[in-house]
Each structure stands twice: as structure tokens, then as C-alpha cells.
N, CA, C and O atoms as a GROMACS GRO file, in nm:
protein
  308
    1MET      N    1  -4.020   3.787   2.664
    1MET     CA    2  -3.928   3.899   2.659
    1MET      C    3  -3.970   3.998   2.551
    1MET      O    4  -3.963   4.120   2.570
    2GLY      N    5  -4.014   3.944   2.439
    2GLY     CA    6  -4.057   4.033   2.331
    2GLY      C    7  -4.172   4.123   2.371
    2GLY      O    8  -4.175   4.240   2.334
    3GLN      N    9  -4.267   4.069   2.446
    3GLN     CA   10  -4.381   4.149   2.491
    3GLN      C   11  -4.340   4.251   2.597
    3GLN      O   12  -4.388   4.364   2.596
    4VAL      N   13  -4.252   4.212   2.686
    4VAL     CA   14  -4.208   4.301   2.793
    4VAL      C   15  -4.134   4.421   2.735
    4VAL      O   16  -4.148   4.533   2.784
    5LEU      N   17  -4.055   4.398   2.631
    5LEU     CA   18  -3.972   4.505   2.575
    5LEU      C   19  -4.028   4.561   2.444
    5LEU      O   20  -3.958   4.634   2.373
    6SER      N   21  -4.152   4.529   2.413
    6SER     CA   22  -4.210   4.577   2.288
    6SER      C   23  -4.220   4.729   2.287
    6SER      O   24  -4.234   4.794   2.391
    7ARG      N   25  -4.212   4.782   2.167
    7ARG     CA   26  -4.225   4.926   2.143
    7ARG      C   27  -4.114   5.011   2.203
    7ARG      O   28  -4.130   5.131   2.222
    8LEU      N   29  -4.002   4.950   2.233
    8LEU     CA   30  -3.885   5.026   2.276
    8LEU      C   31  -3.792   5.041   2.155
    8LEU      O   32  -3.742   4.942   2.102
    9ASN      N   33  -3.770   5.165   2.113
    9ASN     CA   34  -3.678   5.189   2.002
    9ASN      C   35  -3.536   5.153   2.042
    9ASN      O   36  -3.496   5.171   2.157
   10HIS      N   37  -3.461   5.102   1.947
   10HIS     CA   38  -3.319   5.068   1.964
   10HIS      C   39  -3.297   4.945   2.051
   10HIS      O   40  -3.184   4.921   2.094
   11VAL      N   41  -3.403   4.867   2.078
   11VAL     CA   42  -3.391   4.746   2.159
   11VAL      C   43  -3.435   4.627   2.075
   11VAL      O   44  -3.544   4.626   2.017
   12THR      N   45  -3.348   4.526   2.070
   12THR     CA   46  -3.379   4.402   2.001
   12THR      C   47  -3.373   4.288   2.101
   12THR      O   48  -3.282   4.280   2.183
   13CYS      N   49  -3.471   4.202   2.093
   13CYS     CA   50  -3.477   4.090   2.186
   13CYS      C   51  -3.491   3.961   2.104
   13CYS      O   52  -3.576   3.951   2.016
   14TYR      N   53  -3.405   3.864   2.135
   14TYR     CA   54  -3.412   3.733   2.070
   14TYR      C   55  -3.400   3.629   2.180
   14TYR      O   56  -3.297   3.620   2.247
   15LEU      N   57  -3.505   3.551   2.199
   15LEU     CA   58  -3.515   3.457   2.310
   15LEU      C   59  -3.489   3.530   2.442
   15LEU      O   60  -3.571   3.612   2.483
   16ASP      N   61  -3.377   3.502   2.508
   16ASP     CA   62  -3.352   3.572   2.635
   16ASP      C   63  -3.238   3.673   2.624
   16ASP      O   64  -3.186   3.719   2.726
   17ASP      N   65  -3.200   3.708   2.500
   17ASP     CA   66  -3.094   3.806   2.479
   17ASP      C   67  -3.155   3.942   2.449
   17ASP      O   68  -3.255   3.953   2.377
   18ILE      N   69  -3.094   4.045   2.504
   18ILE     CA   70  -3.138   4.183   2.480
   18ILE      C   71  -3.020   4.260   2.425
   18ILE      O   72  -2.912   4.261   2.485
   19VAL      N   73  -3.038   4.324   2.310
   19VAL     CA   74  -2.933   4.407   2.251
   19VAL      C   75  -2.988   4.548   2.239
   19VAL      O   76  -3.096   4.570   2.184
   20ILE      N   77  -2.913   4.644   2.292
   20ILE     CA   78  -2.950   4.784   2.285
   20ILE      C   79  -2.848   4.856   2.197
   20ILE      O   80  -2.728   4.849   2.224
   21ALA      N   81  -2.894   4.923   2.094
   21ALA     CA   82  -2.806   4.998   2.005
   21ALA      C   83  -2.850   5.144   2.008
   21ALA      O   84  -2.967   5.175   1.986
   22SER      N   85  -2.756   5.233   2.035
   22SER     CA   86  -2.791   5.375   2.042
   22SER      C   87  -2.678   5.458   1.984
   22SER      O   88  -2.566   5.410   1.964
   23SER      N   89  -2.709   5.584   1.959
   23SER     CA   90  -2.611   5.671   1.892
   23SER      C   91  -2.514   5.739   1.988
   23SER      O   92  -2.408   5.786   1.946
   24ASN      N   93  -2.549   5.746   2.116
   24ASN     CA   94  -2.458   5.808   2.212
   24ASN      C   95  -2.480   5.751   2.352
   24ASN      O   96  -2.578   5.681   2.377
   25GLN      N   97  -2.390   5.783   2.441
   25GLN     CA   98  -2.395   5.726   2.576
   25GLN      C   99  -2.518   5.772   2.653
   25GLN      O  100  -2.578   5.692   2.726
   26GLU      N  101  -2.555   5.897   2.640
   26GLU     CA  102  -2.672   5.949   2.713
   26GLU      C  103  -2.800   5.876   2.673
   26GLU      O  104  -2.879   5.836   2.758
   27LYS      N  105  -2.818   5.859   2.543
   27LYS     CA  106  -2.936   5.788   2.492
   27LYS      C  107  -2.932   5.642   2.537
   27LYS      O  108  -3.034   5.585   2.575
   28HIS      N  109  -2.814   5.582   2.532
   28HIS     CA  110  -2.797   5.443   2.573
   28HIS      C  111  -2.837   5.425   2.720
   28HIS      O  112  -2.909   5.330   2.754
   29GLU      N  113  -2.792   5.514   2.806
   29GLU     CA  114  -2.826   5.505   2.948
   29GLU      C  115  -2.975   5.522   2.972
   29GLU      O  116  -3.032   5.454   3.058
   30THR      N  117  -3.040   5.609   2.896
   30THR     CA  118  -3.184   5.629   2.908
   30THR      C  119  -3.260   5.502   2.868
   30THR      O  120  -3.351   5.459   2.938
   31ILE      N  121  -3.220   5.442   2.757
   31ILE     CA  122  -3.284   5.319   2.711
   31ILE      C  123  -3.258   5.206   2.809
   31ILE      O  124  -3.348   5.128   2.840
   32LEU      N  125  -3.136   5.196   2.858
   32LEU     CA  126  -3.101   5.092   2.954
   32LEU      C  127  -3.183   5.104   3.082
   32LEU      O  128  -3.224   5.004   3.140
   33GLU      N  129  -3.207   5.225   3.125
   33GLU     CA  130  -3.290   5.248   3.244
   33GLU      C  131  -3.434   5.201   3.220
   33GLU      O  132  -3.494   5.139   3.308
   34GLU      N  133  -3.488   5.231   3.104
   34GLU     CA  134  -3.623   5.187   3.071
   34GLU      C  135  -3.631   5.036   3.064
   34GLU      O  136  -3.727   4.976   3.114
   35VAL      N  137  -3.532   4.972   3.003
   35VAL     CA  138  -3.529   4.826   2.997
   35VAL      C  139  -3.524   4.768   3.138
   35VAL      O  140  -3.598   4.675   3.169
   36SER      N  141  -3.438   4.823   3.222
   36SER     CA  142  -3.426   4.776   3.360
   36SER      C  143  -3.557   4.789   3.436
   36SER      O  144  -3.596   4.698   3.509
   37GLN      N  145  -3.626   4.900   3.418
   37GLN     CA  146  -3.754   4.921   3.486
   37GLN      C  147  -3.858   4.821   3.439
   37GLN      O  148  -3.932   4.766   3.521
   38ARG      N  149  -3.864   4.795   3.310
   38ARG     CA  150  -3.962   4.698   3.259
   38ARG      C  151  -3.933   4.557   3.310
   38ARG      O  152  -4.024   4.484   3.348
   39LEU      N  153  -3.806   4.520   3.310
   39LEU     CA  154  -3.770   4.388   3.360
   39LEU      C  155  -3.807   4.375   3.508
   39LEU      O  156  -3.857   4.272   3.552
   40GLU      N  157  -3.781   4.479   3.584
   40GLU     CA  158  -3.815   4.477   3.727
   40GLU      C  159  -3.966   4.467   3.748
   40GLU      O  160  -4.011   4.391   3.834
   41ARG      N  161  -4.044   4.542   3.671
   41ARG     CA  162  -4.190   4.537   3.683
   41ARG      C  163  -4.245   4.398   3.655
   41ARG      O  164  -4.347   4.358   3.712
   42HIS      N  165  -4.178   4.324   3.568
   42HIS     CA  166  -4.224   4.190   3.532
   42HIS      C  167  -4.148   4.082   3.609
   42HIS      O  168  -4.159   3.963   3.578
   43ASN      N  169  -4.074   4.124   3.709
   43ASN     CA  170  -4.002   4.031   3.797
   43ASN      C  171  -3.904   3.942   3.719
   43ASN      O  172  -3.890   3.824   3.750
   44ILE      N  173  -3.838   4.001   3.620
   44ILE     CA  174  -3.738   3.930   3.541
   44ILE      C  175  -3.601   3.974   3.589
   44ILE      O  176  -3.572   4.093   3.597
   45ARG      N  177  -3.517   3.876   3.619
   45ARG     CA  178  -3.382   3.905   3.667
   45ARG      C  179  -3.281   3.872   3.559
   45ARG      O  180  -3.303   3.784   3.476
   46VAL      N  181  -3.170   3.944   3.561
   46VAL     CA  182  -3.062   3.918   3.466
   46VAL      C  183  -2.939   3.869   3.541
   46VAL      O  184  -2.917   3.905   3.657
   47ASN      N  185  -2.861   3.787   3.474
   47ASN     CA  186  -2.735   3.740   3.530
   47ASN      C  187  -2.628   3.838   3.484
   47ASN      O  188  -2.582   3.832   3.370
   48THR      N  189  -2.587   3.928   3.572
   48THR     CA  190  -2.494   4.035   3.534
   48THR      C  191  -2.359   3.981   3.489
   48THR      O  192  -2.286   4.051   3.417
   49SER      N  193  -2.323   3.860   3.530
   49SER     CA  194  -2.195   3.804   3.485
   49SER      C  195  -2.199   3.770   3.336
   49SER      O  196  -2.094   3.754   3.274
   50LYS      N  197  -2.318   3.758   3.279
   50LYS     CA  198  -2.333   3.731   3.136
   50LYS      C  199  -2.362   3.857   3.055
   50LYS      O  200  -2.379   3.849   2.934
   51CYS      N  201  -2.368   3.972   3.121
   51CYS     CA  202  -2.402   4.097   3.055
   51CYS      C  203  -2.277   4.175   3.014
   51CYS      O  204  -2.173   4.167   3.079
   52SER      N  205  -2.290   4.248   2.905
   52SER     CA  206  -2.188   4.342   2.861
   52SER      C  207  -2.257   4.476   2.844
   52SER      O  208  -2.366   4.484   2.788
   53PHE      N  209  -2.194   4.580   2.891
   53PHE     CA  210  -2.253   4.713   2.884
   53PHE      C  211  -2.160   4.808   2.810
   53PHE      O  212  -2.038   4.799   2.821
   54MET      N  213  -2.218   4.899   2.734
   54MET     CA  214  -2.148   5.008   2.668
   54MET      C  215  -2.037   4.959   2.574
   54MET      O  216  -1.928   5.016   2.570
   55GLU      N  217  -2.064   4.854   2.500
   55GLU     CA  218  -1.967   4.799   2.404
   55GLU      C  219  -1.978   4.874   2.272
   55GLU      O  220  -2.088   4.911   2.230
   56ALA      N  221  -1.865   4.896   2.206
   56ALA     CA  222  -1.865   4.962   2.075
   56ALA      C  223  -1.913   4.867   1.966
   56ALA      O  224  -1.965   4.911   1.864
   57SER      N  225  -1.895   4.736   1.987
   57SER     CA  226  -1.944   4.637   1.892
   57SER      C  227  -1.973   4.508   1.967
   57SER      O  228  -1.918   4.482   2.074
   58VAL      N  229  -2.062   4.428   1.908
   58VAL     CA  230  -2.094   4.297   1.966
   58VAL      C  231  -2.102   4.194   1.853
   58VAL      O  232  -2.140   4.225   1.740
   59GLU      N  233  -2.067   4.071   1.888
   59GLU     CA  234  -2.089   3.960   1.796
   59GLU      C  235  -2.217   3.892   1.841
   59GLU      O  236  -2.231   3.852   1.957
   60TYR      N  237  -2.310   3.879   1.748
   60TYR     CA  238  -2.443   3.830   1.784
   60TYR      C  239  -2.502   3.753   1.667
   60TYR      O  240  -2.512   3.805   1.556
   61LEU      N  241  -2.540   3.630   1.692
   61LEU     CA  242  -2.604   3.544   1.591
   61LEU      C  243  -2.523   3.534   1.463
   61LEU      O  244  -2.579   3.532   1.353
   62GLY      N  245  -2.390   3.527   1.477
   62GLY     CA  246  -2.304   3.510   1.361
   62GLY      C  247  -2.268   3.637   1.289
   62GLY      O  248  -2.209   3.633   1.181
   63TYR      N  249  -2.302   3.752   1.347
   63TYR     CA  250  -2.271   3.880   1.287
   63TYR      C  251  -2.200   3.970   1.388
   63TYR      O  252  -2.213   3.952   1.509
   64LYS      N  253  -2.127   4.066   1.335
   64LYS     CA  254  -2.070   4.171   1.417
   64LYS      C  255  -2.156   4.295   1.394
   64LYS      O  256  -2.177   4.336   1.280
   65VAL      N  257  -2.203   4.354   1.501
   65VAL     CA  258  -2.286   4.474   1.493
   65VAL      C  259  -2.206   4.588   1.554
   65VAL      O  260  -2.159   4.579   1.668
   66ASP      N  261  -2.190   4.698   1.477
   66ASP     CA  262  -2.118   4.814   1.528
   66ASP      C  263  -2.177   4.940   1.467
   66ASP      O  264  -2.282   4.936   1.404
   67ALA      N  265  -2.110   5.051   1.487
   67ALA     CA  266  -2.161   5.180   1.439
   67ALA      C  267  -2.173   5.184   1.286
   67ALA      O  268  -2.252   5.263   1.233
   68ASP      N  269  -2.097   5.101   1.217
   68ASP     CA  270  -2.102   5.098   1.071
   68ASP      C  271  -2.206   5.002   1.016
   68ASP      O  272  -2.227   4.996   0.894
   69GLY      N  273  -2.272   4.927   1.104
   69GLY     CA  274  -2.378   4.839   1.059
   69GLY      C  275  -2.356   4.694   1.097
   69GLY      O  276  -2.293   4.663   1.198
   70LEU      N  277  -2.409   4.606   1.014
   70LEU     CA  278  -2.408   4.462   1.036
   70LEU      C  279  -2.308   4.398   0.942
   70LEU      O  280  -2.311   4.422   0.822
   71HIS      N  281  -2.216   4.316   0.998
   71HIS     CA  282  -2.110   4.254   0.918
   71HIS      C  283  -2.105   4.104   0.946
   71HIS      O  284  -2.119   4.060   1.060
   72SER      N  285  -2.086   4.027   0.841
   72SER     CA  286  -2.068   3.883   0.858
   72SER      C  287  -1.934   3.857   0.926
   72SER      O  288  -1.837   3.930   0.903
   73ILE      N  289  -1.928   3.756   1.009
   73ILE     CA  290  -1.803   3.716   1.072
   73ILE      C  291  -1.743   3.607   0.983
   73ILE      O  292  -1.806   3.505   0.959
   74LYS      N  293  -1.621   3.629   0.934
   74LYS     CA  294  -1.559   3.539   0.838
   74LYS      C  295  -1.552   3.395   0.887
   74LYS      O  296  -1.571   3.302   0.809
   75GLU      N  297  -1.525   3.375   1.017
   75GLU     CA  298  -1.515   3.241   1.073
   75GLU      C  299  -1.649   3.168   1.070
   75GLU      O  300  -1.652   3.045   1.076
   76LYS      N  301  -1.759   3.239   1.062
   76LYS     CA  302  -1.892   3.179   1.065
   76LYS      C  303  -1.945   3.147   0.925
   76LYS      O  304  -2.047   3.079   0.911
   77ILE      N  305  -1.876   3.196   0.822
   77ILE     CA  306  -1.921   3.174   0.685
   77ILE      C  307  -1.875   3.039   0.636
   77ILE      O  308  -1.903   3.001   0.522
   0.00000   0.00000   0.00000
């Protein structure tokens, strides 16, 4: 996954998880389209029932990521 999505700004990949962070909806949609095209070219499928799109914040690897940055989750400390 890291090689397939390498050199894409605002895209983080950890194992089989993909996180896209962008400053606005238009940029997010553009990046999402590029990610989708790369996955399709490499014959990688996603389980859409496990996907979340256009979220203002996400909890990931014990942190909350949002527009204000990276925050520890109190329950995980």
C-alpha cells in the first residue's frame, strides 16, 4: 500500500488503512480520486462498509486527528 500511494501529499497509509487529510472539500475530492485511480490500477479493492468519507475528525492509532492537529485520546492513555 505504501508503494502504491507513495508521493501523494495529504495521504497517510499504515498497513491497509488509508487516511486522507485536506484543507477543503474540493482538494479532498481530488486526492480521493487519485487514490481511487491508483488502487484500481493495482487491482486493489476496498470494503466500502469499513470506509468513512469526508469526516471532520477521525480516531486513529490511539489519537484523534482533526483540523486542530493530533490529540491523545484520554481513554487510551
